C-alpha positions as CSV (number, residue, x, y, z in Angstrom):
1,M,0.0,-0.1,0.0
2,N,1.3,3.5,-0.9
3,K,1.9,5.4,2.3
4,E,2.2,8.7,0.3
5,I,-0.3,11.3,1.7
6,K,-2.4,13.0,-1.0
7,S,-4.6,16.1,-0.4
8,V,-8.3,16.3,-1.6
9,S,-10.3,19.4,-1.5
10,I,-14.0,19.2,-0.9
11,R,-16.9,21.7,-0.9
12,I,-19.1,21.2,2.1
13,P,-22.1,23.3,3.3
14,E,-21.2,25.4,6.3
15,P,-23.9,23.9,8.6
16,L,-22.6,20.4,7.8
17,L,-18.9,21.5,8.3
18,K,-19.9,22.9,11.8
19,E,-21.6,19.5,12.6
20,L,-18.6,17.6,11.4
21,H,-16.4,19.7,13.7
22,Y,-18.8,19.0,16.6
23,V,-18.8,15.3,16.1
24,A,-15.0,15.3,15.6
25,D,-14.5,17.2,18.9
26,Y,-16.9,14.8,20.7
27,E,-14.8,11.8,19.4
28,G,-11.5,13.5,20.3
29,R,-10.5,13.8,16.7
30,S,-9.6,16.6,14.3
31,A,-12.1,17.2,11.4
32,N,-9.4,15.8,9.1
33,S,-9.1,12.6,11.3
34,Q,-12.8,12.2,11.5
35,V,-13.1,12.4,7.7
36,L,-10.3,9.7,7.3
37,Y,-12.1,7.6,9.9
38,L,-15.4,7.8,8.0
39,I,-13.7,7.1,4.7
40,R,-12.0,4.0,6.1
41,Q,-15.3,2.7,7.5
42,C,-17.0,3.3,4.1
43,V,-14.2,1.5,2.2
44,A,-14.1,-1.4,4.8
45,E,-18.0,-1.8,4.4
46,F,-17.7,-1.8,0.6
47,K,-14.9,-4.4,0.6
48,E,-16.9,-6.6,3.0
49,K,-19.9,-6.4,0.8
50,H,-18.2,-6.6,-2.7
51,G,-14.8,-8.1,-2.1
52,A,-11.2,-6.7,-2.4
53,I,-10.7,-3.6,-4.5
54,E,-8.2,-4.0,-7.3
55,F,-6.7,-1.3,-9.4
């Protein structure tokens, strides 16, 4: 697995961003760490349902 860190810019409505920060603070994470956590969960669920991702 490539350990290189890439940057992605997203557009997110301000109310949702505020909620993200609230949830992240509650979980003891930064907003960035919370997004990474959620992405990892999503990918893990996908792979569990559909199998390994090959590219």
